[in-house]
N, C-alpha and C positions, 0 to 999 in steps of 0.2 A: 375180457381176454380169455383165451383157451391156452392152457399150459400143458405140454406133454413132456414127461421125463422118461427117457428110455422107452418111448413108444406108448407109455401109459398116460392117459388123460388125468390131470390132477383135479379131482373132485374131493374136497375135504369131507364130504358126507359119505364117501365110499372107500377112500384109500387111507392106509395108516399114515399118521404124521406125528411129529413131535415139535416141541419148542414153539407152539403157536402163541402169538402175541399180537394184539392190536392196540394202538395208542393214538388218541387224538390230542395233538399238541395244540391246545387252544390259544396259547400265546403266539405261536408262529402260524397258526392256521394250516397245519399239515397233518394228514392222516398217514400213519405208519402201520404196516402189517408185515408179519414174518411167520414162516413155518419151515419145517424141514421134511422133505419127502424123498425116500430112496437115496439118502446120502447127500442130497442137494438142498442147501439153505436158500430159500426164496425170500427176498425182502422187497416190499412194494412201498413207494413213497408217492403221495398224491396230494396235489393242491389245486385250487381254483384261484388264479392270480388276481390280486388286487391291482397290481401295477398295470397289467394288460387285461382288462376285464373280459375279453373274449377268449382268453387262454386257459385251458386245462392241461396240466402237466402230470404225467404218470411215468414213473421210472421203476423198472424191475431189475433187481440185481440177483444173479445166480452164482453160487459158490459151492463147489464140491468140498465137503468136510470129512469125507471118509477115505481120502487118499486115492480115490478112483477117478476116472474120467467118464462123464455121462453125456448122452445125447439129449439136448434140450430144444424144444420147439415152442414158439409163442405165436398165436394167431390173434392179431389185434383188429377189432371190428368196429364199424359204425353201423348201427342197426336202426332202420326206420320202421320196423314192424312192431310198433308199440301198441300194447293193449292195456286198457284200464281194467285191472283184474277184479275190482270190487264193485263195479257198477256197469251200466250200459250194455250188459249182455255180451261182453267181449267185442263190442264194436271197435273198429279201427278208426283212428283219428287223423292219419297222415297219408297223403298221396305223394309218391316220389316223382319229382319233376326232372331230376338230372342225377346221373351217377357216373363217376369216372374213376378209373384205377390205373396206376402205373406200378412199377416194380416196388417202390417204397413210399407211395403216397396213395391216399384214397379220399374221395369227395362224394358227398351225398347232399342233395337239396330236396327238401320236402315242404309241402304246404298242408295246412289244416283243411280237413274236408268241409264242404258247405254244411251249415247248420240252420235250423229254423228258429233260432233264439235271438237273431240279430247281433251275434257276436262276430266281430270282424275276422276274416281269415288272415293268416300271416304265414310268411315263408321263413324257414330256418335252413341255413347251410352249415354243414360241418365238414371240415377237412383235417386229416391227420397226416403228419410227417414225423420222421424218426431220426434219432441219433443213436446208432446201434453198434455194439461190438460184434454182434452176430450178423451174418449176411442175410439179405432178403432172398427168399427162394421161390416164392409163389404168391398168388393173389387170390382173393375171394371176390366174386362178382355175381350176385343174385338179384332178384327183382327188387328187394328192399334192404339189401345188406351188401356192404363192401368191406374189404379188409386186406391186410398184408400179413404174410407169414415169414417169420425169421427162424433160423435153425442153425445149430452148430454144436460143437463139443465144449463142455465146461469142466474145468479141473479146479485146482486150488486157487487159481487167479480168477477173481470176480469178473464176470461178463455182464454188461448192462445193456438194457434196451430202454430208451427214453421215447415216449410217445407224446407229441405235442398236438393238441387239438384246438383249432380255432372255430368258434361257433359265432355266426353272425345272423341277424334276423332283419326282416323288413320293417320292424319297429324302429330301426336306426337308419335305414337307407331307403332311397326313393323307389327303387324297383328291384326286380330279381337279378338283373345284370349287375347292379351295384352291390347287392348282397354277395354275389359270387366273387366279384372283383375284390371286395374288401378282405376276403380270406387270404388272397395272394398278397395284398398290400401289407396286412398285419404280419404274415409270415416273413415277408421281406424285412420288416422292421426288427425282427428278433433273430434273423438268420445267423448272425455272428455271435449271439449270446450263448454261453454255456449253461448247463443246468444250474450251476452255482450262481451264475449271474441272475437268472430268472428267479431262483429261490431267494436270493438276497433282496431283490427288488420287492418281492412279495412280502417277505417278513418285515422289511422296513415299513411297508404300508400298514401292516398289522401293528407295528410298534407305535405308529402315529395314532391309530385308533385307540389303543390301550391308554396312550397318554391323554387323549381327549376324554376318555371314560373315567380316568383317575382310578383305575383298578389295578391292584398289584397281585400277582400270583407267585407264591414262593413254594419251595419244596419240589 
């Protein structure tokens, strides 16, 4: 995702920041990250669901802690322009088959390129939808990239943007039409669920795994 605060793109390699923290909660299977830039605290929570194996859930929380009001913009992307940086001379491995964007959803379907090694080709579809306190204002649609842009003002009251991504592949479905249809079907199954509902189902799955592993983490 691309975050802008008061018109400045947040790149922690170039902009001043404080209060940086990253925590992997191994017991719950959740990655937490936070930092403060220009008076706005940004918190990010991310997990790959055990309960719904196709679901990745990312939630950004923005809170102004300096008593001011700030303009915040977030661009959430699905990028099919993947490069293997350490081999194959920057060869691209994915062809885009389909791309669709609406005001607050984006969909991209890709297929692996043909290869001379006898490795079967497969299709991957990714669709993102949102639960957001900030309004959707624009979209991104390029040859191999789609996305949605949200923006608004943030004060002392926390504003959240939750991105839900469903990823399906031809390894699980008969053909490309079924792969695409599956994203809609799975989204429908979680449409009424809150972030807490999805989080609780995920952490309950991890609790079962820890019970089977007979491992205890304290502290």
